[in-house]
ZAMARGU-4260 file (C-alpha; in steps of 0.2 Angstrom, whole numbers, plus 5000, padded with zeros to 4 digits):
<rodrens>
0) 5000/5000/5000 | 5014/5012/5004 | 5023/5008/4988 | 5007/5011/4978 | 5004/5027/4987
5) 5022/5033/4983 | 5019/5029/4965 | 5003/5038/4964 | 5011/5053/4972 | 5025/5053/4959
10) 5013/5051/4945 | 5004/5067/4951 | 5020/5076/4953 | 5026/5072/4935 | 5009/5076/4928
15) 5009/5092/4937 | 5026/5097/4930 | 5020/5092/4913 | 5005/5103/4915 | 5015/5117/4921
20) 5027/5116/4907 | 5012/5115/4895 | 5004/5131/4903 | 5021/5140/4902 | 5024/5135/4884
25) 5006/5140/4879 | 5007/5156/4888 | 5023/5161/4879 | 5016/5156/4863 | 5000/5166/4866
30) 5011/5181/4871 | 5022/5180/4855 | 5008/5176/4843 | 4994/5186/4850 | 5000/5200/4861
35) 5017/5203/4852 | 5020/5210/4835 | 5038/5203/4834 | 5035/5187/4824 | 5022/5196/4814
40) 5035/5209/4809 | 5048/5195/4806 | 5035/5186/4795 | 5031/5202/4786 | 5049/5206/4783
45) 5051/5189/4775 | 5036/5191/4764 | 5038/5210/4760 | 5051/5223/4757 | 5047/5241/4761
50) 5058/5251/4750 | 5059/5268/4757 | 5056/5283/4746 | 5067/5298/4752 | 5057/5314/4750
55) 5065/5329/4742 | 5072/5342/4754 | 5063/5359/4755 | 5071/5373/4745 | 5078/5389/4753
60) 5076/5406/4745 | 5081/5424/4751 | 5069/5438/4755 | 5068/5443/4736 | 5065/5425/4731
65) 5082/5422/4724 | 5085/5403/4725 | 5099/5400/4738 | 5099/5381/4741 | 5092/5367/4730
70) 5093/5349/4726 | 5103/5338/4714 | 5102/5320/4711 | 5116/5308/4716 | 5117/5289/4717
75) 5120/5277/4732 | 5124/5259/4732 | 5112/5249/4743 | 5111/5231/4748 | 5100/5217/4755
80) 5112/5206/4765 | 5101/5190/4763 | 5101/5191/4744 | 5120/5193/4742 | 5128/5176/4736
85) 5143/5170/4725 | 5149/5187/4720 | 5167/5191/4715 | 5172/5203/4729 | 5188/5209/4720
90) 5178/5212/4704 | 5165/5222/4714 | 5178/5233/4722 | 5186/5237/4705 | 5169/5242/4698
95) 5167/5255/4712 | 5185/5260/4713 | 5186/5255/4732 | 5198/5244/4742 | 5195/5227/4749
100) 5198/5234/4766 | 5184/5247/4763 | 5172/5233/4758 | 5176/5222/4773 | 5174/5237/4785
105) 5158/5243/4778 | 5150/5226/4778 | 5155/5224/4796 | 5148/5241/4801 | 5132/5237/4792
110) 5130/5221/4802 | 5135/5229/4819 | 5119/5232/4828 | 5127/5244/4840 | 5131/5256/4826
115) 5117/5251/4816 | 5102/5247/4827 | 5090/5245/4812 | 5100/5231/4804 | 5090/5217/4797
120) 5097/5205/4783 | 5080/5207/4774 | 5080/5226/4773 | 5089/5238/4762 | 5105/5245/4769
125) 5116/5259/4763 | 5133/5253/4757 | 5141/5268/4748 | 5136/5286/4744 | 5139/5299/4731
130) 5142/5290/4716 | 5146/5301/4701 | 5135/5299/4686 | 5150/5291/4676 | 5153/5279/4690
135) 5135/5275/4692 | 5133/5272/4674 | 5148/5260/4673 | 5142/5251/4689 | 5124/5248/4683
140) 5131/5239/4667 | 5139/5226/4679 | 5126/5226/4692 | 5119/5209/4686 | 5135/5201/4692
145) 5132/5207/4710 | 5115/5200/4716 | 5109/5209/4732 | 5116/5225/4727 | 5107/5240/4719
150) 5108/5258/4715 | 5096/5271/4722 | 5094/5289/4718 | 5093/5303/4731 | 5096/5322/4732
155) 5111/5332/4739 | 5111/5351/4742 | 5118/5363/4729 | 5121/5381/4731 | 5117/5396/4720
160) 5129/5407/4729 | 5146/5405/4738 | 5140/5415/4753 | 5130/5413/4769 | 5138/5396/4775
165) 5135/5400/4794 | 5117/5404/4791 | 5112/5390/4779 | 5122/5376/4788 | 5124/5359/4780
170) 5118/5341/4781 | 5127/5325/4784 | 5124/5307/4787 | 5115/5303/4804 | 5125/5298/4819
175) 5120/5284/4831 | 5113/5297/4843 | 5102/5304/4829 | 5095/5287/4826 | 5091/5283/4844
180) 5083/5300/4847 | 5072/5300/4832 | 5064/5285/4825 | 5062/5294/4808 | 5080/5290/4804
185) 5089/5274/4799 | 5107/5271/4795 | 5112/5281/4779 | 5099/5295/4781 | 5105/5313/4781
190) 5101/5326/4794 | 5104/5345/4796 | 5120/5348/4806 | 5122/5367/4807 | 5112/5383/4803
195) 5095/5383/4796 | 5097/5365/4790 | 5098/5360/4808 | 5085/5372/4817 | 5072/5369/4803
200) 5076/5350/4800 | 5059/5344/4803 | 5051/5356/4792 | 5064/5354/4778 | 5066/5335/4778
205) 5048/5330/4773 | 5040/5313/4776 | 5046/5297/4769 | 5036/5286/4758 | 5037/5267/4755
210) 5036/5256/4740 | 5030/5238/4746 | 5038/5224/4736 | 5033/5205/4737 | 5046/5192/4741
215) 5044/5173/4736 | 5048/5159/4748 | 5067/5161/4745 | 5066/5179/4749 | 5068/5185/4731
220) 5059/5201/4725 | 5044/5196/4714 | 5036/5213/4711 | 5025/5226/4718 | 5013/5221/4731
225) 4995/5223/4725 | 5001/5232/4710 | 5007/5247/4721 | 4990/5250/4729 | 4998/5249/4747
230) 5012/5260/4742 | 5014/5276/4752 | 5020/5292/4742 | 5034/5302/4750 | 5030/5320/4755
235) 5043/5333/4750 | 5050/5345/4764 | 5043/5363/4765 | 5052/5377/4756 | 5059/5391/4767
240) 5060/5410/4763 | 5074/5418/4773 | 5074/5436/4778 | 5092/5437/4771 | 5096/5449/4757
245) 5108/5439/4747 | 5116/5454/4739 | 5118/5462/4756 | 5126/5446/4762 | 5138/5446/4747
250) 5143/5464/4751 | 5145/5460/4770 | 5157/5445/4766 | 5167/5456/4754 | 5170/5469/4767
255) 5176/5456/4780 | 5187/5447/4768 | 5204/5444/4775 | 5198/5450/4792 | 5191/5442/4808
260) 5174/5449/4813 | 5156/5450/4810 | 5142/5461/4802 | 5124/5459/4807 | 5109/5469/4800
265) 5091/5469/4806 | 5075/5476/4800 | 5069/5485/4816 | 5050/5484/4812 | 5050/5465/4810
270) 5066/5458/4819 | 5071/5450/4802 | 5090/5448/4800 | 5095/5456/4783 | 5112/5449/4783
275) 5123/5440/4795 | 5142/5438/4790 | 5155/5430/4800 | 5173/5430/4795 | 5183/5420/4790
280) 5170/5410/4781 | 5170/5397/4768 | 5160/5391/4753 | 5145/5380/4758 | 5148/5369/4743
285) 5163/5361/4751 | 5152/5353/4764 | 5144/5342/4751 | 5149/5326/4744 | 5163/5313/4747
290) 5175/5327/4753 | 5164/5334/4766 | 5173/5325/4780 | 5190/5330/4774 | 5185/5348/4772
295) 5176/5349/4789 | 5192/5342/4798 | 5203/5355/4789 | 5191/5369/4794 | 5190/5363/4812
300) 5209/5363/4813 | 5211/5381/4805 | 5218/5393/4818 | 5206/5407/4812 | 5191/5395/4816
305) 5181/5398/4801 | 5167/5386/4807 | 5163/5398/4821 | 5148/5409/4818 | 5155/5425/4827
310) 5139/5434/4824 | 5130/5423/4837 | 5144/5414/4846 | 5157/5427/4848 | 5157/5436/4865
315) 5166/5452/4865 | 5166/5469/4875 | 5153/5480/4866 | 5164/5495/4870 | 5156/5513/4868
320) 5141/5506/4859 | 5135/5501/4876 | 5135/5519/4882 | 5118/5521/4874 | 5111/5508/4887
325) 5119/5518/4901 | 5111/5534/4895 | 5094/5526/4894 | 5096/5518/4911 | 5102/5534/4920
330) 5088/5544/4912 | 5074/5532/4917 | 5081/5530/4935 | 5082/5549/4937 | 5101/5549/4939
335) 5103/5562/4925 | 5092/5573/4914 | 5096/5577/4896 | 5103/5594/4903 | 5114/5586/4916
340) 5132/5591/4913 | 5148/5581/4918 | 5166/5587/4917 | 5179/5577/4907 | 5196/5584/4906
345) 5205/5570/4898 | 5194/5557/4907 | 5186/5551/4923 | 5197/5555/4938 | 5191/5551/4956
350) 5197/5542/4971 | 5214/5538/4963 | 5205/5530/4948 | 5208/5536/4931 | 5198/5531/4915
355) 5206/5540/4900 | 5196/5549/4886 | 5200/5559/4870 | 5199/5578/4868 | 5182/5586/4867
360) 5173/5601/4875 | 5170/5600/4894 | 5158/5600/4903 | 5145/5593/4892 | 5127/5587/4892
365) 5120/5570/4888 | 5117/5572/4869 | 5135/5579/4866 | 5142/5565/4877 | 5134/5552/4866
370) 5140/5562/4850 | 5158/5563/4856 | 5158/5546/4865 | 5164/5554/4881 | 5170/5541/4894
375) 5170/5552/4909 | 5151/5557/4907 | 5145/5538/4908 | 5158/5534/4922 | 5151/5548/4932
380) 5133/5542/4929 | 5137/5524/4934 | 5146/5530/4950 | 5131/5541/4955 | 5119/5527/4952
385) 5129/5514/4962 | 5133/5525/4976 | 5115/5532/4979 | 5111/5524/4995 | 5097/5536/4998
390) 5088/5529/4983 | 5094/5511/4983 | 5100/5507/5001 | 5115/5498/4995 | 5126/5496/4980
395) 5120/5478/4978 | 5102/5484/4976 | 5108/5497/4963 | 5117/5484/4954 | 5102/5472/4953
400) 5092/5486/4946 | 5105/5490/4933 | 5106/5472/4928 | 5087/5471/4925 | 5088/5486/4913
405) 5102/5478/4903 | 5093/5461/4902 | 5077/5470/4896 | 5087/5478/4882 | 5092/5460/4876
410) 5109/5457/4885 | 5115/5444/4897 | 5104/5430/4889 | 5101/5422/4872 | 5090/5432/4862
415) 5082/5416/4854 | 5087/5418/4836 | 5082/5403/4825 | 5099/5397/4823 | 5109/5384/4834
420) 5124/5389/4844 | 5119/5406/4850 | 5129/5412/4866 | 5122/5423/4879 | 5136/5436/4883
425) 5139/5442/4900 | 5130/5455/4911 | 5137/5454/4929 | 5125/5455/4944 | 5128/5459/4963
430) 5131/5441/4967 | 5145/5440/4954 | 5154/5455/4962 | 5150/5449/4980 | 5159/5433/4976
435) 5175/5442/4971 | 5175/5458/4982 | 5165/5452/4997 | 5154/5466/5003 | 5167/5480/5000
440) 5164/5486/4982 | 5156/5501/4975 | 5153/5511/4959 | 5172/5514/4957 | 5176/5496/4958
445) 5166/5492/4943 | 5167/5508/4934 | 5173/5501/4917 | 5156/5492/4914 | 5149/5510/4911
450) 5159/5511/4894 | 5156/5493/4889 | 5172/5486/4896 | 5177/5475/4911 | 5165/5460/4914
455) 5152/5465/4901 | 5152/5455/4885 | 5139/5454/4870 | 5137/5445/4854 | 5137/5456/4838
460) 5119/5450/4836 | 5115/5458/4853 | 5123/5474/4848 | 5113/5475/4831 | 5098/5471/4841
465) 5102/5486/4852 | 5102/5497/4837 | 5085/5490/4832 | 5078/5493/4849 | 5084/5511/4849
470) 5077/5513/4832 | 5060/5507/4838 | 5061/5518/4853 | 5059/5505/4866 | 5055/5488/4860
475) 5062/5474/4849 | 5056/5458/4840 | 5067/5443/4843 | 5079/5442/4828 | 5076/5428/4816
480) 5082/5423/4799 | 5067/5413/4792 | 5054/5425/4785 | 5041/5412/4779 | 5038/5393/4780
485) 5028/5386/4765 | 5010/5384/4771 | 5015/5386/4789 | 5013/5402/4800 | 5029/5408/4808
490) 5031/5406/4826 | 5023/5420/4837 | 5040/5421/4845 | 5046/5431/4830 | 5031/5442/4829
495) 5029/5448/4847 | 5036/5465/4853 | 5048/5464/4868 | 5048/5480/4878 | 5062/5487/4888
500) 5061/5496/4905 | 5064/5513/4897 | 5051/5525/4892 | 5050/5531/4874 | 5054/5549/4877
505) 5072/5544/4884 | 5075/5535/4867 | 5072/5551/4858 | 5085/5559/4868 | 5098/5545/4864
510) 5093/5545/4845 | 5097/5564/4844 | 5114/5561/4852 | 5117/5547/4839 | 5112/5558/4825
515) 5124/5571/4831 | 5137/5558/4831 | 5135/5556/4812 | 5133/5575/4809 | 5149/5581/4818
520) 5154/5568/4831 | 5164/5551/4830 | 5153/5544/4816 | 5155/5558/4803 | 5160/5545/4790
525) 5143/5536/4791 | 5134/5551/4782 | 5124/5545/4767 | 5117/5560/4756 | 5099/5562/4758
530) 5097/5549/4772 | 5097/5553/4791 | 5109/5541/4798 | 5111/5538/4817 | 5126/5529/4824
535) 5138/5526/4838 | 5156/5520/4837 | 5165/5508/4849 | 5183/5505/4852 | 5183/5490/4862
540) 5199/5487/4873 | 5208/5471/4870 | 5224/5463/4876 | 5231/5466/4859 | 5225/5479/4846
545) 5208/5486/4850 | 5192/5480/4841 | 5183/5492/4829 | 5165/5493/4833 | 5150/5502/4825
550) 5131/5502/4829 | 5118/5512/4819 | 5102/5513/4810 | 5093/5523/4796 | 5083/5533/4792
555) 5081/5541/4809 | 5062/5544/4808 | 5057/5528/4799 | 5071/5515/4802 | 5072/5502/4789
560) 5089/5494/4794 | 5100/5493/4810 | 5117/5487/4808 | 5132/5481/4820 | 5150/5479/4814
565) 5163/5471/4824 | 5181/5469/4817 | 5193/5461/4829 | 5209/5471/4831 | 5203/5484/4819
570) 5208/5498/4830 | 5197/5514/4832 | 5178/5512/4828 | 5180/5524/4814 | 5193/5514/4805
575) 5183/5499/4800 | 5166/5499/4809 | 5159/5516/4803 | 5163/5514/4784 | 5158/5496/4784
580) 5141/5500/4792 | 5138/5515/4781 | 5141/5504/4765 | 5129/5491/4772 | 5115/5504/4775
585) 5118/5513/4758 | 5117/5496/4749 | 5101/5491/4757 | 5092/5508/4757 | 5097/5514/4739
590) 5098/5497/4731 | 5116/5500/4725 | 5133/5508/4729 | 5139/5524/4721 | 5155/5523/4711
595) 5164/5531/4726 | 5157/5518/4738 | 5163/5504/4727 | 5180/5511/4727 | 5179/5511/4746
600) 5174/5493/4747 | 5190/5489/4737 | 5200/5500/4749 | 5193/5491/4764 | 5197/5474/4756
605) 5215/5479/4752 | 5218/5486/4770 | 5226/5472/4780 | 5226/5468/4798 | 5241/5460/4806
610) 5234/5447/4817 | 5250/5438/4820 | 5254/5420/4821 | 5248/5419/4838 | 5230/5423/4833
615) 5219/5409/4838
</rodrens>
């Protein structure tokens, strides 16, 4: 009886184990076949081939509808790994003018799921890009010898002009991070890397389509599934119209040739960027094709840093252009009135501190101080604001208020232009100075910020935006380079007015001072016959030769253009900044340059700056 009972128990135990295994097996089968798409997807991939249709990338035009960037057909070699068999590898390599090493490395990279997460032996993979028409024709004639390989057509970017590289940007093959962060991309796709191509990538790229092909039991293509009824057409990317004036851009880049610097022009009423030049620059066409990688490495190793868009990435002392922000702040805070006079006999001298200045009448009121770019006047203004304990209680409180004014005028933070890589510049606050000086600092300690030196830095874009803000008498619209997107309204960010903390009446005072600077002050060479130009020079101190700076706008009563020029190591603002700024304004406002102005362009181009071997 005991033996019988023990046998029955074992029978139940074995039966239970068998039942448990069956339940686990059935559950797994149910999960895989009913609740999971994995086997369905694998089965579909065996039966069907989704041949991706790459859409045409959107075109790019300038503000006058001149075509800047378009597409041209090129050819790529693709493969389906499962269909490759019995090919003469050496013959294949000779047909494409590649080495056996390249072939082996490329095949290994395609199969590597770490670098190519989307790999499947049943799907189309990219083997080689940018075949010339000649090479493609020759390879097609021999294609029957290499089953599994094919040629597909796609487009690459072409450029109508050799300018605007920093604004336009470029496209390149996607990285692993690109693929992992956006399911739209697979290995071999292309994506915007810099400039407009990057910031408007999702607008420009369009939507992929698919041609569904049917396989037989051995995996070979038999034709289109249901005669193409299930195919999905691609949708081309949307075209962009930029705010850039290509002729103005050409002039700006001509003026900066052989120099290091930037020119930015903005339409005050809209915030549209009319030109954005950064020097040194390069022809955007060299960033296309097989030589792209080589050229990018070459440019990245260039000591002059031509890949750097100095207009939005360069952070420089704004110099005397910054005095306009001080005038506005002091007026709004009641530190001065337009009739307030300060003495300046060779500069600011107080408490053992000396800030030099050039010769001009003294004492003088605000408008004359702007026109002559008096250092002493604005140093006295900052000193009185920072040391007014009766109004602010402490220098820290006064500094906090001062900083708020600067931020409201577009400094200290990114403006938000629709280009990648913008820098914020530097506007110090009370915590910054407390960290370095403890509680023992005052207006004298930080006096250099009153004239755009010391810890203050700004981008050329921010300086141009200051000109647009003054032209608008107290507001600006976030600068942007895309004027119109095909069938899509522009982001409201680029149509909304951003007001400063300063009343309109104070801007009118500063504008009169800037007009006087052109009529008989430091900007005399900015005069354009028949056009009322307003300007402000800047000579930004540097460890080497000073930087030449200009900020201005025109016409005075109905501003259509605001411009900033920044030439590194260019010396006085009047040396390069003023004439370059005048030429940009003349070209845009009149549509051409006079014969005399054309000669001046050539003179500026021929005038060299000795940057020395140590420069960057």
